[in-house]
C-alpha positions in Angstrom: -30.8 -42.0 18.5 -27.1 -43.4 18.4 -24.8 -41.7 20.1 -22.1 -41.7 17.6 -25.0 -39.8 15.4 -25.7 -37.1 18.4 -21.9 -36.8 18.9 -22.0 -35.7 14.6 -25.4 -33.4 14.7 -23.4 -31.6 17.8 -20.2 -31.0 16.0 -21.7 -29.5 13.0 -23.8 -27.2 14.8 -20.6 -25.8 17.0 -18.8 -25.8 13.7 -21.7 -23.6 11.6 -21.6 -21.4 14.9 -18.3 -20.6 14.9 -18.0 -20.1 11.2 -20.7 -17.4 11.4 -19.2 -15.6 14.6 -15.9 -15.9 12.1 -17.6 -14.1 9.5 -20.8 -12.5 9.8 -22.8 -12.1 6.6 -23.4 -8.7 6.4 -25.8 -6.7 4.9 -25.8 -3.8 2.8 -27.2 -1.2 5.6 -24.6 -2.8 7.9 -22.5 -0.5 9.6 -18.8 -1.6 9.2 -16.9 -1.4 12.3 -13.7 -0.3 12.1 -10.4 -0.1 14.0 -7.5 2.4 13.0 -4.3 1.3 13.7 -1.4 3.6 13.1 -3.3 7.4 14.4 -1.0 9.9 12.5 -1.6 12.4 9.5 -2.2 9.8 6.9 -4.2 7.3 9.0 -6.4 10.2 10.5 -7.1 11.4 6.8 -7.9 7.6 5.6 -10.3 7.3 8.7 -11.5 10.6 7.7 -12.6 8.7 3.6 -14.0 5.8 5.7 -16.6 8.1 7.3 -17.6 10.3 4.5 -18.9 6.7 3.5 -21.6 6.5 6.0 -21.0 3.1 6.2 -18.5 2.8 8.5 -18.1 3.4 12.4 -15.0 4.2 14.1 -15.2 2.3 17.4 -11.6 1.6 18.4 -8.1 4.0 17.1 -4.3 2.9 18.4 -1.3 4.9 18.3 2.4 4.7 20.4 2.0 7.9 20.6 -1.2 9.4 22.9 -0.9 13.2 20.9 -1.8 11.0 17.5 -5.0 9.5 19.3 -6.3 12.3 20.5 -6.4 14.0 17.5 -8.5 10.9 15.9 -10.8 10.6 18.8 -11.6 14.4 17.6 -13.5 12.9 14.5 -14.2 9.5 16.1 -15.2 11.1 19.6 -17.1 7.5 20.7 -13.7 5.4 20.2 -12.2 3.3 22.7 -8.3 3.9 22.7 -5.1 1.5 22.7 -1.2 1.6 22.6 -1.0 -2.0 21.2 -2.6 -3.0 18.2 -3.0 -6.6 19.8 -5.4 -5.6 22.5 -7.3 -3.5 20.0 -7.7 -7.0 17.7 -9.4 -8.6 20.6 -12.4 -5.8 20.3 -14.7 -8.8 18.7 -17.1 -6.2 17.0 -14.8 -5.0 14.7 -15.0 -5.9 11.4 -12.4 -4.3 9.7 -8.8 -2.7 10.6 -7.4 0.4 8.7 -3.2 0.3 8.9 -1.6 3.6 8.3 1.7 2.7 10.5 4.9 3.1 9.3 5.9 0.3 7.1 8.2 -2.0 9.2 4.7 -2.7 11.3 2.7 -3.4 8.0 3.0 -7.0 7.8 3.1 -8.1 11.6 -0.1 -5.5 12.4 -2.2 -6.7 9.1 -1.2 -10.5 10.1 -2.3 -10.4 13.3 -5.9 -8.9 12.0 -6.5 -11.2 9.5 -5.8 -14.3 11.6 -7.9 -12.3 14.4 -10.8 -12.3 11.9 -10.8 -8.5 10.8 -10.5 -7.6 7.6 -7.6 -5.5 6.4 -7.0 -2.4 4.4 -3.1 -1.5 4.6 -1.6 1.3 3.6 1.0 0.5 1.0 4.1 -0.9 0.6 2.2 -4.2 2.0 5.5 -5.4 2.9 8.8 -3.9 4.2 11.1 -7.1 3.1 10.8 -8.9 -0.4 10.3 -12.4 1.8 7.2 -11.1 3.4 4.8 -10.7 0.6 4.0 -14.6 0.1 3.7 -14.8 3.6 0.7 -12.6 3.8 -0.9 -13.9 0.8 -0.9 -17.0 2.7 -2.2 -15.6 5.9 -4.7 -13.7 3.8 -6.5 -16.7 1.8 -6.1 -18.9 4.5 -7.9 -17.1 6.8 -10.6 -15.9 4.1 -10.0 -12.4 4.9 -10.3 -9.0 2.9 -7.3 -7.2 2.3 -6.8 -3.9 0.4 -3.8 -2.3 -0.3 -3.6 1.2 -0.6 -3.0 1.6 -4.4 -5.8 4.0 -5.3 -5.1 4.0 -8.8 -6.6 0.7 -9.2 -10.2 2.6 -8.3 -9.7 5.7 -9.9 -12.0 6.2 -12.4 -9.7 8.2 -15.1 -6.9 5.3 -14.4 -9.7 3.0 -15.4 -11.4 4.9 -18.2 -7.7 5.3 -20.0 -7.6 1.6 -19.3 -10.1 0.8 -21.6 -10.0 3.4 -23.9 -5.9 3.5 -25.0 -4.5 -0.2 -23.5 -7.5 -2.9 -23.8 -8.2 -1.7 -27.7 -4.3 -1.9 -28.5 -4.4 2.1 -29.4 -0.7 2.0 -28.8 0.4 -0.6 -30.5 2.8 -2.7 -29.2 4.5 -0.8 -25.6 7.9 -1.5 -25.0 8.7 1.4 -23.1 7.2 2.6 -19.9 8.6 5.7 -18.2 7.5 6.5 -14.4 8.7 9.0 -12.6 8.2 11.3 -9.3 10.5 13.8 -8.4 10.7 16.6 -5.3 8.4 14.7 -3.0 8.9 16.9 0.3 7.7 14.2 2.5 11.2 12.8 2.4 12.2 16.1 3.6 10.5 16.6 6.7 12.5 17.9 9.9 11.3 17.1 13.3 9.6 19.7 15.0 11.9 21.4 18.3 8.5 19.4 20.6 10.2 16.2 19.9 14.1 17.2 20.8 13.2 15.0 23.7 11.1 12.1 24.3 7.8 12.9 24.8 6.9 10.7 27.8 3.4 9.7 26.1 5.3 8.4 23.4 6.1 4.7 23.4 9.3 4.5 21.7 10.3 0.7 21.9 7.0 -0.2 20.9 7.4 2.7 17.5 10.7 0.7 17.1 9.0 -2.9 17.6 11.5 -5.9 15.2 13.9 -3.1 14.8 17.0 -3.3 17.2 17.6 -1.1 19.5 18.7 2.8 18.9 18.0 5.7 21.4 15.4 8.3 20.9 16.1 10.3 17.4 13.5 12.8 16.3 14.1 12.6 12.9 13.7 8.6 12.7 10.4 8.9 14.3 9.4 12.0 12.6 10.8 11.2 9.2 11.1 8.0 9.3 10.7 7.4 5.1 14.5 8.2 5.0 15.7 5.8 7.1 15.7 2.1 5.3 15.2 0.1 8.5 11.4 1.3 8.7 10.7 1.4 4.8 12.3 1.9 1.4 12.8 5.1 0.8 10.9 6.9 -2.2 11.1 3.7 -4.5 8.0 1.6 -2.2 6.7 5.2 -1.3 6.4 6.0 -4.6 7.3 4.0 -7.2 5.1 0.8 -6.0 2.1 3.3 -6.7 3.1 4.0 -10.1 4.9 -0.1 -10.9 1.2 -1.0 -9.6 -0.4 1.0 -12.2 2.1 -0.4 -14.7 1.3 -3.7 -14.0 -2.4 -3.0 -14.6 -2.0 -2.1 -17.7 0.3 -4.3 -19.1 -1.4 -7.6 -17.4 2.3 -8.2 -16.2 3.9 -8.2 -12.6 6.2 -10.1 -11.7 10.0 -8.8 -13.3 12.6 -10.9 -14.9 15.7 -8.5 -14.2 15.9 -5.2 -11.7 19.0 -3.0 -12.4 19.2 0.7 -10.2 21.5 3.3 -9.5 21.7 6.4 -6.6 22.9 7.3 -3.8 22.4 10.1 -1.2 23.8 13.3 -3.1 22.8 15.7 -1.8 20.6 15.6 1.5 23.3 14.4 3.8 21.7 14.4 7.0 21.6 11.1 8.4 19.6 9.4 6.0 20.1 6.0 4.9 17.3 6.3 1.7 19.0 7.2 -1.5 17.9 11.1 -2.2 18.1 9.9 -5.8 17.4 7.0 -8.0 17.2 5.2 -11.1 15.4 1.4 -11.4 14.7 -0.1 -14.5 13.1 -3.5 -14.4 12.4 -5.7 -17.3 9.3 -8.4 -17.6 8.1 -11.0 -19.6 5.7 -9.1 -22.3 9.0 -8.2 -23.8 9.0 -4.6 -21.7 10.7 -2.5 -19.4 9.5 0.1 -17.0 11.6 2.9 -15.6 11.6 4.6 -12.4 13.5 8.2 -11.9 13.2 10.2 -9.1 15.1 13.0 -6.7 14.6 14.8 -3.9 16.3 17.9 -5.2 14.3 21.2 -6.0 15.2 21.7 -9.5 12.7 19.2 -11.1 8.9 18.5 -9.5 6.4 16.1 -10.4 5.0 12.7 -11.3 3.8 10.8 -13.7 3.5 7.2 -16.0 4.1 7.4 -20.3 3.8 4.0 -22.0 5.0 4.5 -25.2 4.0 2.6 -28.1 4.6 2.0 -31.7 1.1 3.8 -32.7 1.3 6.2 -29.6 2.1 7.4 -26.2 -0.5 7.7 -23.2 0.6 9.8 -20.7 -1.3 9.5 -16.8 -1.0 11.0 -13.4 -3.3 11.5 -10.8 -4.8 14.8 -12.4 -5.2 13.9 -15.9 -4.5 11.8 -19.2 -3.4 12.2 -22.4 -3.3 10.3 -25.8 -0.9 11.1 -28.6 -1.0 9.6 -32.1 2.5 8.6 -33.5 2.0 11.1 -36.7 3.6 14.3 -37.0 1.3 16.9 -35.8 -1.2 14.7 -34.1 -3.8 16.6 -31.7 -3.7 15.5 -27.8 -6.3 13.9 -26.4 -6.8 15.0 -22.8 -9.1 14.3 -19.9 -9.0 15.6 -16.4 -9.9 13.5 -13.7 -12.6 13.8 -11.5 -12.4 16.0 -8.4 -12.9 13.7 -6.1 -9.9 11.9 -4.0 -9.5 8.3 -5.3 -9.2 7.4 -2.3 -12.8 7.3 -1.3 -13.3 5.6 -4.3 -10.9 2.8 -2.8 -12.7 3.0 0.5 -15.8 2.4 -0.6 -14.6 -0.7 -2.8 -12.9 -1.9 0.4 -16.5 -1.4 2.1 -18.3 -3.2 -0.7 -15.9 -6.1 -0.2 -16.8 -6.3 3.3 -19.9 -6.8 2.7 -20.2 -9.4 -0.9 -16.7 -11.3 0.2 -15.7 -10.5 -3.6 -11.5 -9.6 -3.8 -10.9 -6.1 -3.5 -9.3 -3.7 -6.4 -6.1 -3.4 -4.8 -6.1 -7.7 -3.4 -3.4 -8.6 -1.3 -1.6 -10.8 -3.9 -2.0 -7.3 -6.5 -0.4 -5.5 -3.3 2.4 -8.4 -2.7 3.7 -8.1 -6.3 4.1 -4.5 -7.1 5.6 -4.1 -3.5 7.7 -7.1 -5.0 8.7 -5.2 -8.2 9.7 -2.2 -5.3 11.6 -4.5 -3.8 13.7 -5.9 -6.3 15.0 -2.0 -7.3 15.8 -1.4 -3.4 17.8 -4.9 -3.5 19.7 -4.3 -7.1 20.1 -0.9 -5.6 22.1 -1.8 -2.1 23.6 -4.7 -4.2 25.1 -2.8 -6.7 24.2 -5.9 -9.2 22.2 -6.7 -12.1 19.2 -9.0 -10.2 17.9 -12.4 -12.0 14.1 -12.9 -11.1 12.6 -15.8 -11.7 9.1 -15.1 -11.8 7.7 -18.3 -12.1 8.9 -19.0 -8.7 9.1 -15.2 -7.9 12.6 -16.2 -6.4 16.3 -13.6 -7.0 18.3 -16.3 -8.8 21.8 -17.2 -7.4 25.1 -15.3 -9.0 
């Protein structure tokens, strides 16, 4: 055999072995080995949903606070523990990771994980900054990773049913306005417990800050980080991201052409930088606008989406949907949601896609577009101006 031909065969075999080890083919009955990055309250809950599938073993958990690791390991008793996500990603046996860190760590941990050959389930919003979106999509595609963003309405049975029955059939007629709101979300008003007045010795504050500029220990910024725009996008990226994703799912348009917003810290002057009251209005190429309204004041509560068309109105939230024809005295048609938490359906979809290599319901591109729409609302609020957005280039146009 010629030396040249031998080298060619050896190279081809080595390439095949690398590809197989990089993304091994899983059977339907194979157990997915999962790592958890961010072992706080939300991370532990979503981890429990993975365990409820009976197709997942949690092999590693990671957090900057060892108390959170201890709580996670009560449910994942055989898991190895880490304080640095990069060390967890070195565990070759892991197929996928669940990321439930504060928002300012989503981009870095997700990109690191996908470059390490892991599939990723990341809580929303996918990104902290609008410019991170195209890059994280690129990383997912180049590394051929499954990346599911935790916008669980995409897998919600009654959300899918309402779309098929009323949107896809055109029963609402021409939709020109979609209203969304989410009032009184108490999670944004959390007060740090007295036990955190002094930084615990087993909490790595520097690692928590990560890429952000240094500041001395602040228990509120750790405990209620959603109230600070350094760590997240406040109510807009926490809550509106869910609702605008449903709007994108139903309307088939996911890149706005303009954004305006107004609001402020009107009531809770406790050092927060995210507004406690906010209004956002986005315009889309399909000749409709989508709005978001939120306040933390307890005088009004509730959350929902309302699609307003020439033939009727469709209301939907996490518990039900209701359709009313645009005729006087029309009888509402109401359907209750399944009692099961939609997160489990979303997790099951991700686990299935790990094995089939199909793109999941909340694919990274979908997650980017919903985060991007929310970021435009926050940018318009901060810059106090109307933003014009190029939907093809996905760029804010200059003044």
